[in-house]
N, C-alpha and C positions, 0 to 999 in steps of 0.2 A: 736540346732536351729541354723544351721549353716547360714550366712548370716543375722542374725538379729544383732548381734554385732557391724556390721557398720552402724547401722538404725540412722535416725534424725529424732527426733519431728517437724513436718510440719503444723500443724496447728490445733486450736480448733474450732468446729464450734457452733455456739449458732444461735437459730430462733427468728429472728425478727419480729413486725408486721408492722413497719413504717420506712423501708429501708432507705429513705432519711435523716429521723431525727437522725437516728442510724449511718449514716455514717456520719454528720457532727458530733452526739456526738465523736466517733471516732479520726476525723479526726481534727477538729477545736479546740475542747476542749482537745483530750486527746494527739494531736501532731503525730497522724501516719500517713501515706499515703494510699489513696486508690492505690491499687497496681493494680486489675483488677475487673471487672465487665462486668457480661454475664446473659440474659435472655434465659430460657429455654422454650420458648412458649409451646411446647408439653407438659412439666412435670409442666406446669403453676406457677415456680421457679425463682427467681434471684439468683444468686450467688457475693457476694462480699468480696472481700478479702484485709483487713488493716492490718496494721503492722509497724514498725519500722523497716526500711531498707527493703531490697529486699528476696521475697522468697527461693532465693539461699543456703542463710548462717541467715537465722533467721525463729523463729516460728511466724506465723499471727494467726490473727481471721478472720474465714469465717463467715459471714453474710450471712443467708439464709432465704429469704422471699419467703414465700408459698403466692400465690394473693390470692386466696380467704381466708386467715385466717382472719376471722373478729375479734374473741374474743381473749383476751391476753393470752398467754401460759401461763401453770400452772408449774411452774420452778421446782417444786418437791423438797423433801428433798435428794436426793443424789447430785445434782452438790452443790458445796461450794463456789469458787469464781475464778476470774482471778487475778493475782496478776502482779503489774507494779510496777519498780523501777525508782524512781524522784528524783531530788538533792535536793529540797527541799518540804515535805509534805505539810508542814503550807502555804507556799505560792501558792503550786499548789490547796490547799482547799479552799482558800481564792479566789482564779480566778475562780475554778468551782461554790463554792455558790453564788458569783456574778451573775451566768449566769443559775441559779436555778437550778442547780444540789444538787439531796439529798446526804445529808452524814449523815447515821446513827452511824459512829465513827467517832468524831471529829479526825483531828489529835491529837498524843501526843507518849509517849512512851507505850509499852507495859506492861500493867498490872503487870507482875513479872519479870519487866528488859527484856533488848534487845533494840532489834529497835526500832524506831519513826514510828509509822504507822495511817492509816486512811481508813476507810470502804466507798466506794462512791458508786452511782446504776448511770446504764445505763439508758435511756427510758424506757426500758421492765422491769426494776428489776432486774437484771442479778447485784451482788454484785462484786465490784473491789477493791482488796486490792491494796494499796498505801504504797509504802514500800524504807524510805529513805535511798538514796545508795549515796555515796560520789562522 
């Protein structure tokens, strides 16, 4: 596998129905930056990249919006979740809850010991684990 050892994880792509709502969620509520956005009229889709820091040295999320997608996407059973390290999971959940974000697993220690975590959902229902990091 020559050439792969120096690879880097670039992005995770998720499909979203309402791009503006998703960009607002990831930027305003989760503090990411909209790094770039481009329409592809011949393919009838838009790509928007959000993340913490630049793409050159950070893994980012690619939000793919297919213009003609009317129905919600089926998330399937193979996808698990995205994970974000935050300094205070409790405070983050309090802020997000006030914004109407769904929190299916409130902030607290893991059941079998370990980190303080919570699970939230983005506007399309994708699960995001918040993990407390000092």
